[in-house]
N, C-alpha and C positions, 0 to 999 in steps of 0.2 A: 438714623438712615431711615428708618421705616417712617417716622413721623413726617419729615422732608419729603418724601415719596407721597405720602399721601396728601399733604398739605403745600403743594408748590408755591403757594401765595404767599407763605411764611418765610420763604428763602430771602436772605436779606435783612431781615428784621431783627436787631438783637434780641437774643432770648431774654436777658432780665427784663426787657422793656414789656414782652408779652406777658410774662408772668405777672408783674406789676400791673398790668393790665387787666388780666383774670381778676387778681385778687382785689383789685379796687373796685371791679364791678361788681364782685360778691360784697364788698364792705357798703359800698353804696345801697346796694338791694336791701341789706340789713339794717342800715340805717334808716332807710324810708320806710321799713316795715316796723322799726321802733318807734318812728315818729308817729306812724298810724295808730300803733299800740297803744301810745301816751294818749293819744286824742281819745280814744274809745275809753281808756281806764279815765281820763277827767270826766267823761259824761257819766261815769258811773259812779265817780266819789260822791259818796253822801247819798245814796240812792240804794235801795233794795236792801236795807237792814233787816233781815230776817231774824226769828228768834228760833231758839233750840228747846224743846220741852224735853226733860229728862224726867223719865217715869221712875216709879219706885222699882219695877222690875229690872231696872237696867238699860232697858231700852230709851232710844231718844228718836224726836220726829223734828225735821226741820221745816219750817214755814213762815208764813206772813202773819204776824197778830193782827186779829180784828178788835177783839175785847178782853179784857181782864178783870175778872170780879172775885169776890170772896168765895163765890161758889164754884168757879171753874173758870178755865182758858178756851175762848174760839180762835181757832187758827186757820188759815187759808193753806189748803195743800193742793199743789194743780188744779187751783181754780174752785176746788170745792171745800165749803167752810164746814168745819167738824168742832164739835165742843168736847172738850175734856175736864171732868170734875177734878177740883183740887185734890180728892183722896186718890187719885192716880199719880198726881205728880209731885215729883221730888224738888225740882226746882226749874226755874225759866232762866235760861240765859239769853242775853240780847248779843246778836252776834255783830261783828264790824259790817260795814259795806262792803261790796264784791271788791272795788280796787282794793281796801286795807287787806280785805283775806286772801287775796291773790299775792300781794307783796309778803305778808306774812308767811305764807306757804312756802312762795319761791325762795325765801331767804335762808329756809331750811333744806334745799336740795342742791347737790353738787352739780355743775354745770353738764357732767358727761353721764349722770344718773337717768338711763333710758327708761326704767322700770315708773322710777318716780315722776318725771317729767311727763311721761305719757298720760298718767293719771291726771296730772295738773291740766294737761291740754285738753283732755275728754271733759275735766269739770268746766274748763273756760268755754269749751264748745256748747256745753249744756245751759251755760249763762248766756250766751249770744255774744260773747266777747272773742268773736273769730279772729280779728286782726290781732289781737293780743296772743291767740292760741296759735297763729301762723309765725308770729315772730319767733316764739319759744320752739318751734319746730324747725324752723331753719337755722336758728343758733345751736339746737342740739345736733343737725345734722352738721354744721362746722366741726363738731367735736367727734362725731362718730359718723363719717361720711362714708365709709364702707356698710354700714348697719342697713339692711334691707328693711327692718321694721321701720328705721327712722325715714329713710326715702319715701315709703308707702304712706308713714304719717303725714310729711310733709305735702306729697300730694293729696292726700284727701284735705288736707287744711287749706290748700290753695283752691282746692274746688269749693269749699264751703265758703270762703271769703268771697269769690267770683259770684256765686249764687246769692248771698248776703248783700253784696254791692248792688246787683241786679235789682234785688227787691226795696232798693231803698234803704239798705243799711238795717233791714228787717223791720222797718217800720210801714205799715199798710199805705200804699199809695195812694191818694185822692183820685177817683174815678172821673174821668173827662167828663164833660156835659152832656156829651151824646153816649155815655156808656152807663148802664143801669147797674149797680153793685150787685154781685151774687148772692143769692141768701146762703145763709150759712146756718150750720144746726146750732141749736141752744145749748148752753152747758146741760141741761137735763136730758137732752137727745145724745150728746157725747157720752155721759156718764151712762145712759142704757145701751147703747153700743159697748161701752166697757164691760157691762154686766155680762151680754150675750157672749163676748169673744174671751172670758176668763179662761185660763187653762188652769185646771185645780191642780196640776202637777207643779206647774210653775206658779205657786199660789200668790197673788198679789195682797195689798194691805187693803182691807174692807172695813167700813162702818156702818153698823144698823142699830138705829135708836133703840132703845129699849123697849117702849111703847110700841114701835110697828112690829118688833119681834113677837111680842103679845099678842097683838090683833092677828099675826100670821097665824101663829100656834092655836089661836082660839078658831080662827077660821077653818083651819084643818084639823079640829079636834077628833073628828071622828075617823080619820085615817089611822090605821094603827103604827105606822112609821112616827106618828107623832107623841111625844112623852104623855103618857094617860095622867101621870099623877103630878099634883103640885110641886113637888120637890124635883121632878124631872124638868119640868117646864122653867122653873126658876132657874136649875143649874143651866140650861140651854140659854136663858135670857141673860145669865151673868158670864158665860162661857165664850169660847171663841165664835166670833162672828162668822168665821169660815164654815163651821159646821151648821150654822142656820142656812147659810148660802147653798151649802151641798144639798140639805134637806128641800130647799126651795126648787132646785133644780130637779130633784127625783119626784117631786110633786108637780112639775111644770106651773109653779104658782106664779105665774106672769104679772098678775096684778100687783105682786109685792117686789118684783125686780126694781122698780123706780125707787124703791126705799132704802136699797141698798147703796152705799158710797164707795166708789172703788177709787183708791188714791193712787193708782199706779196704772201705767199702760200695760195692757196685757202683751203677750210676748208678740203676737202676730201685728199689733200695732206699732210697737217698738221697730219691728223688722220694716214696716211701710215706712215710718217717718225716719230712719236710718238708711236704708237701702233702696228705696223706690222716689221717695220724693225729691231728691235733687236732681235726677235725671229727667224726671217727669214734667218738673217746672220749666228746666232749662230747654228740654227738646220738646215738649208737646203744650204746655200751657203759656206759651210766649202770646203777646198781643196779637199778632199775626194769625196764630194757629186756634188752640183750643183754649185759650185764655183771654180772649177778646170778645167783642161785639158781633165777629162774623164767626165765632166758633161753633154755631149751630147749635145741635140738641146737646153734644157732649162739651160741657163748657167746664174747665177745671178752674179753682181759685190759684191766682198766681200772686198775690199779696200778702206778704207775710207767711208764706206757705208752711212755713215749719209752726206756725202757732197751733196750738191745740184744734180750735174748733174749724180752721181752714184744713188741717191734715184730714181730720176726721170727717170733714164734707167730702173731700176728695176720694177717701178712703170709700165711703159708701156708694159716691157716683161709680167708680169704677167696678166695685164687685158687683153692681146692678147693671151695669152697661152691656147694650148688646150692638151688635153691627145691624145693617139695615134689614138683612134678611132673617133676624132674630138670634145669629150665633154669638153667644156670650163672647165679651171681650177678652175674657180669663177663661182657660180653659182648665178647669182644675183636675181633669183626668190625665192629659197630656200638656203640663206647664209650657214646654217648649214649642207646642203649636199653637199658644194663646195669640189672637190677633194684637192684643196690647203690644206685645214682643215684636212681631213682624212688621207693624206699622212703623216701628222705629228701626227697621233694619234697610239696608239700601235696597232699591227697589229690584236690582237683579237678585234673583233667588229666593225673594221673600214670597210667601205663601199669601199674605194680604199687602202688596205694596202700598204706599201712601199715596194719596193724590197729589197733584201739584198744589201749592199754596201761592197765590198771586203776591207779588210784592206792592208795597204801597204805591210805589210810583213806576211807570213804565213796565215793560214785560220782564219775565224771569219767573224763576221757583225761589219761594221764600224756606222751602221745607229742607232740612239737614238731617241726616241719619243720626239716629242716636248710638246705634250698635255698631262697630264695625264689621263684626261677625258674631256666630253664634256661642261661643264660647267666651265672649268677652266678661269682664268681670262683674259688672251692673247685670249683664244679662242673666249669670249664673244667680246672684243673689236676688233677682226678682223670681226666678223661678223657684229657689229655696221660700221666699215670701209665698208665692201661690201654694206651694206644697203645705205651707203651716195653716191655710184656712181650712176652716172647719166645712167638712162636707156630710150631708147637704148644708148648704149655706143657711144660716139662722135667718129667719124673715124679722126683723125688727118692726114693731108698730110705729113706724115713722113714714110720713109721707113727705115725699121729696121729689121736686120742688115743692114747698107749700104752696098752699092754693090762695091767692090774694084775698082778702076778704073784700067780698062786693064784687069780684072779678067775674067774667063771664067766659066758660070755656071755648077756645079759640082753636080752629083747625089750623094746622101748619102744613104748609105745601113744601113736601122734600124736593130740593134742587136735584134735577137730573144729574146722573153722573155713570159713568160706565165701570169705575172702579169701587170697590167696597170702602166704605168710612164708617166711623163708629157712630152710633146713635143710642142715646140715653133713652129708654121707654118713661114716660111719664106716669103710666100706671103702676101698680104693684107687679112684679116679676112674677112669670109663672114658677111652681115649685122645681127645683133643682132635679137633674136627673137622679134617679134612685128612690124617690118619692120620699115619705115620711115629713114630720113637720119640723125638723132641724134637730141638733142636739140639745137646744135649749127648750 
């Protein structure tokens, strides 16, 4: 009775036909997702066959094999090449390609096992096999339709796939003839940001060459915090590299930070790539807004935005960005008051309403709100990310945007506007409120 009252248009439609229609739609949707997943798996077949180094202490590390000699193995992890001597290695295992690893793992999991399938989905997303991840999420929802964790997982994967497809299936789209590619950070600059943003409580994996540790200890040999005996220095050289890094931070030995190789994202960058990148690229870095040639001073990278150099470049831009009047785009003291967030909020009630964005053709406004309300899940995740930022902000020795060789300084006349809009200063930012030279 209640269903008929709420849906009068269903009166006269045989109920079995209705039910068949609903389930047929769900089945067709799953079949379409399966086909897309198979297509993506086919492209991964035989590619990205990583290795696993098993160390004598029981630990292991996965990465891409670069070279293997009688003296050691060099592998690439998170874009950074690291060499390991054979004396530390127990054995080297050549892993199957991604498609094979997925199928082997999936064959060991029951269809309704939420915990293990969620782990599988997270791994698939980390490998950018988003269509496969969505297929698994939707299939899991059929077995656990009332589980809120599964529903949230499916929504998240649909959003990932949407962004993935908009970015050209994760491949950097070629710039148009009139579009100059954005300058991106170099791998060395990315690594340097990792060093400055390390949280020593949530310790990442780091590597420092023995020769670089020796040079560092020699340069600071007069400081009493440096081991004064040959035995003490040798113990530090052969010990935990995190102890060396901790000492570098204590001595503010910034000239040696570039010698440290950080193999994992610091927590603040994990949060940025996980919680901010999706809405930032879809909501702000479109070609009509801050991702195209008309972006003005605040331009964000929207091609393969999840790539490491792309994400770190956007992170650097946002943490240095200011409004035209000098107000930081990110409010470290009160994250909920950040212009970055209010510019994505509906104009009514926003402290920093976003200016209109002209459409490509005709009249209209291409801008769309990102956050429907201030307690939106993405809003809360972004404020949590802001709270995780170091205060005062570390001042990396990185010039961005880089000065082109032979280029003459050019003054840019700002367009007149009665509404606030973001602006990234080309010079180094002023020290953050609170003074000091940062935590590093």
